[in-house]
C-alpha positions in Angstrom: 18.0 14.7 -17.9 15.0 16.0 -16.5 12.9 16.3 -13.5 9.0 16.4 -13.2 6.9 17.5 -10.9 5.2 14.1 -9.1 3.7 15.8 -5.8 2.0 18.9 -4.7 2.0 19.4 -1.3 -0.8 22.0 0.6 -0.1 22.6 4.2 -4.1 22.7 5.4 -5.8 22.5 9.1 -8.6 20.1 7.7 -7.4 17.6 5.7 -10.8 15.8 5.0 -12.5 18.9 4.1 -9.9 19.3 0.8 -9.9 16.0 0.3 -13.5 15.6 -0.7 -13.5 19.4 -2.2 -10.0 18.1 -4.5 -11.3 15.0 -5.0 -14.6 16.4 -6.7 -13.0 19.3 -8.4 -10.6 16.9 -10.4 -11.8 13.4 -10.0 -9.8 12.8 -8.2 -9.2 9.4 -5.4 -8.2 9.1 -2.2 -4.2 7.2 -2.3 -3.6 7.6 1.1 -4.0 8.0 4.5 -1.6 8.4 6.7 -1.0 8.7 10.6 -0.9 12.4 11.2 -4.4 13.3 9.0 -2.6 13.9 5.9 -4.3 12.6 2.8 -2.3 11.8 -1.1 -5.0 12.4 -3.5 -4.3 11.7 -6.7 -5.5 10.0 -10.2 -7.6 6.3 -10.1 -3.9 5.1 -11.5 -2.1 6.1 -8.9 1.6 7.9 -8.3 3.7 8.5 -10.8 1.9 8.5 -13.6 1.0 11.9 -15.7 -0.7 14.3 -12.9 1.2 14.9 -9.6 -0.4 14.0 -6.6 -2.0 16.1 -4.1 -0.5 15.8 -0.8 -2.7 17.7 2.3 -0.9 17.6 5.2 -2.5 18.0 8.5 -0.8 21.8 9.7 -2.6 23.3 13.0 -1.5 27.0 12.3 -0.9 28.9 8.9 1.9 28.6 7.4 3.2 32.9 8.0 2.5 35.0 4.8 1.1 34.6 1.1 0.6 30.8 -0.2 3.7 31.0 -2.9 2.3 28.5 -5.1 -0.8 28.0 -6.5 -3.2 25.9 -8.3 -4.6 26.1 -11.7 -7.0 24.1 -13.3 -9.1 24.5 -16.9 -12.5 22.2 -17.4 -12.2 19.2 -19.4 -16.0 18.4 -19.8 -18.0 21.6 -20.0 -16.9 25.1 -20.4 -15.8 27.5 -17.8 -19.4 28.7 -17.0 -20.5 25.9 -16.3 -17.5 24.3 -14.4 -17.8 28.0 -12.4 -21.0 26.7 -11.5 -19.8 23.2 -10.2 -17.0 25.0 -7.9 -18.6 27.4 -6.5 -21.3 24.6 -5.8 -18.8 21.5 -4.3 -17.5 25.0 -2.0 -15.4 26.9 -3.8 -15.9 30.8 -3.7 -14.9 34.0 -5.5 -11.5 35.3 -4.4 -10.4 39.2 -4.9 -6.9 39.1 -5.3 -7.3 42.5 -8.0 -8.7 41.7 -10.7 -9.8 44.3 -13.6 -13.1 42.1 -14.1 -11.5 42.1 -18.4 -9.7 38.7 -17.5 -10.7 34.7 -18.8 -10.2 33.6 -15.5 -11.9 32.8 -12.1 -9.7 33.5 -9.1 -11.9 31.4 -6.3 -10.7 30.1 -3.2 -11.0 26.3 -1.5 -12.6 25.8 1.8 -9.5 26.8 3.4 -8.8 29.8 1.6 -6.2 28.5 -0.5 -6.6 30.5 -4.1 -6.8 28.9 -7.2 -8.1 30.3 -10.6 -10.0 28.7 -13.1 -8.7 29.2 -16.4 -11.2 29.5 -19.6 -9.2 27.4 -22.1 -11.4 23.5 -22.3 -8.8 20.8 -22.3 -8.5 17.6 -23.0 -9.4 15.3 -19.9 -6.3 12.4 -19.3 
């Protein structure tokens, strides 16, 4: 027997800001809003499908140290350059983590500074 990743939890100051950002990036919808201001977003078919949901968990203060987990995304309906333009227009910004400039991916940060990578390979949509 094996496990599957069902949810990713990201602590953040402004769950609504990141809800809008990540829903637009991933074509997700809001699945639940909790009393503490946290939200759960995911594919329209909801929890338990092939993609994990993301819980944007309200935190007043960021947790100390660098986030040890980051999200990688791949374009599904356009090339990497066009997707980079779209992500920047949504509020992502370039992040410098010591890249050489020869990588086949782009390191970005969401509106709260959480790093993620836009990979080059184009994947089929689910």
